[in-house]
N, C-alpha and C positions, 0 to 999 in steps of 0.2 A: 171637735165639733164640725161637721160638715154642712154644706149649705145645700138648699134644694129639697124637694119632697114635702110629704106630709107626715112622715112618721115622728115619733116623739124623739125629744133631744134632752140630753143631760143639761143642766145648768152650766153656763161657760165659767172657765177658770182664765183669769185675766191678768195681765201685767199692765200697769197704767204710767204712762210718762206725764209728768206734770210741770207746766211752763212756771218760772218764778213770777207770777203776776197777781196783783192784789184781787183783780176780779175772778181768777182761778181759785185762789186760796180761800175766798170767801164763800164759795160753792162746793169746795173739796169735801166737807165733812159731811154735807147733805148727799152728795153724790155716792159716797162711799157707804153710807148708811141705807140709801136706796138699793145699791146692789146687794148688800149684805141680807136686806129684808126680803129679796127674791131669791135668796139661797146660791147666789154667784159666789165663787171662791176668788179672792183678791190675793194673789201669790206675791206681789211686790208693788209698792208705790215708789216711783224713781223721780228724784229731781233731776232737771237738767244738769249735766256736769257729773252726775253718779252714774255707776255701771250697774247694769242688770246682772242678777246671777244667772248663770248658765242653767242651773236646775230649774229656775222659774221659767225661762224661756222654752226649755224642752217640754215643760208640763203644760204650758198655757194654750189655750184656744185661740184667744184675740188678744191683740195689743191695742190698748185704747190710749189715745193722746188727748190731753186737755190743754189747748192752747192754740197756736196758729201754724202755719207753714213751717217755721222754725223747728217747732216742737216735733213735727213729722219727720223733717229731715235729720234731726238728732236721733229720733227713734230708729229710724230706717237705718242709720249707720251702725248703731248698736245692736240690731237683731239680723244683721246680714248672716245668712247661712242657716237661719232657723226655720225660714218658710213659714212664718206666721202672718196672718193677715192684720192690716193696720186699720182700726175705725178712729178717724179724726173728728173730735168734737171741738168746735171752733169757739175760740175765746178772743182771737185775733182781731186785727182790723180788716183783713181781706180773707184769708182763709181758702185759697183756691184749692189747695190739696185736702182740705177737710171735707166731711161728708155730711155732719149733722150740727146743729145748735144743740144746747144742752136740753132744751124743751123738745126738740125733734128727736133726741135719743130716747127720753121718757116716753114719747109717743110711739117709738119704735121698738121698744124694748121686746115685746112679745114676737115680734117679727125675727128679732136677733136670736132669741132662745128657740126659735122654731126653724132657724136656718133659712127664712125668707129673704134672702139678699143675693147678690152675685158677688163673685170675686174677681177682680181685674188685676192680672199680674203683668207686671212690666220689667223689662231687662234694664240694668243698670250699664253704665259704661265706665272703662277703666282707662288709666294713663299710665305708662311705663317710660321710664327715662331710657333713651338709646344709648347704648354702650354699657352702661352699669347694670341695666334690666331691673332698676329700682322700680318696685310698683308702688303707685299712690293709692290712697283709698279711692274706692269706687264711689260714683255718683248717681243720685236719682234724677236731679235736675240739670246740673251743668258744671262743666270747668270753664274757668275764666283765666285766660293769660293775660295778665295785666303789668304795665310797666312798674318797675320798682321805684321810679322817680316821678312823682305826679308833676305833670306838665311837660315832661319829655316824650318825645316819640319813640314808639317801639317798632322795630323792623321785623316782619315776620314773613318766612317762606312756607307756604302751606302745600304739602304734597298730598294727593289722593292716590292710592294704590300705586305708588312709586311715581306718578307723573306730577310734574310741577303744575299746580292749579292755580296759585295766586301768590303775589309778592304784595304784602300789605304794609302800609306805613299808617300807624293807628295808636290809639291810646291802650287798645287790648283786643282780644278775640274771644268770643262766647262760644263754646261747643256744646249745644244742649241737646237734651232728649226731648221727645214729643211731651213728656210730662213736664219737662222745664221750659218749654217753649211759651207758656203763659207768664213766665217770670221775668228774669232779667232780659233775657232775649227779646221778649216782646217790647220792653222798655226802651230797648236799643234799636228798634225798627224791624225786628224778625217777624214771621209769620207765627200764628197759633196753629198747631198740628194736633189731630186727634191722637190720643195714647194708643189707638189701634194701628196707627200707621207708623210702624216702626222705622226710624230714620235718624238722620243726624241734621241738626240745624246749626249752621255756622253763621254767626253774625258778628261783623266787626264793630268795635266801639270808636266812634269819632274818626273814621278813616279819612285821612289827608286827600284832599282834591276829590272826595267821593268816588275813588277808582275801585272801590272794593264793595261788594253788595252781599246781602243775606243769601244764603243758598240752601237747599235741602238736599241731602245726599242719602243713597241707600244704606241699609243697615249693615251691609257686607263689606262697606268701605273700610279701608286701612288708613287712617289720617296721621300723618307726620307733620310735626311743626317744628321748624328750626328758627332759633332766635339769631337774627343776623349779627354778625361781629361788629358792623360799624355803627350799631345803634345802642341801645340801652338793654341792661339786665333786666329779667322779668320775674313775676311772682306766679306760681299756679295755685289758683284758688279752687277748692272742691267743695261745692255746696255751701258757699259762703265761709269755709274755713281755709286759711292760708296753709297750704301742704307742702309747699317747698319753693326753693329759689331755682330759677333757670338761668344760668349764665350766659353771656354772648357766646354763640358758637354751640349751644347745647341744643338738643333735640328731644322731643318727646313723640311718643306714639299713642293715639286714642283708638279704641276699637270697643265693640259691644262685649261686654262680659258675660258669662254664664249666670252670674249673681242676678237675683230678682227681688222685687220688692211687691207685696200684694196689698191690694186696698179692698175693703168691704164697701160696696156701692148699693144704693136703692134707686137711682135713677137710670135713665138709658144711656147709651153710649155717647150721646150727644149732651148729656148733661152739664159736664164740666165747660165744654165750648159755650154753650147757652149761658153759663154763668159768667165767664170772662166777658161775652158780647153785652150781657145784662149790665155788668159794671161799668162798662165803656158808655153804653147808653144812659144810664142813670146819671153818669158824671157830666156828660156832654149834651144829652137830649133836652 
């Protein structure tokens, strides 16, 4: 199913990812019956922790997530390479990556069926262990290099395009995409960056003496991060999931990947930014 235009569209074929939450479960049967009643094809309903069938992903038009941002991050990992757009329906507390509430979905169902939406496609980033060339799972939001021993300082040398850029003593380092800039990176003091402004956002976590600051780098940058031998071992966390250990003296390279994640959107390109600003205003205004 393509978006745009006024021509007739067939009813969507969907794969649905479901968060293990009571408020999702209580609405799931109603939601599925609503889709069936409109002639939608439900190819697979997937609980988090389960795997989608490749045949379902190949056939589907849209991926629907019922949950919060964590559900979207899980679904985005599982569908990588299939180039299917995600429509996030928010049942979480924040839902910055989601697009609609459940009632908002019901209100927009004809727009979805008629392709009256836009698709936002964003590139993921990938990490590779230098030396062994081990590839870690790509991420939509961020990688976090975190000390393995809470309360102990991590020493990191950050190189950009082969040049020593920063020597950081900190609890960790966030390497985020614009999509992830409104998540952990924002909480650690980084800027919010529009998804259309392709870039890296590097944000140190609790840097010693405040000698290292958040920075935005161009997307062509090749970032290498060395875990210094005189400090602690580290963990690499990919979109909230521990993906590997980085021993003292080890190094990883982070760069933009060819892999993408697509989202169905109904608002303007500034809608997500306004959503973040609105949440801050509601909390502190």
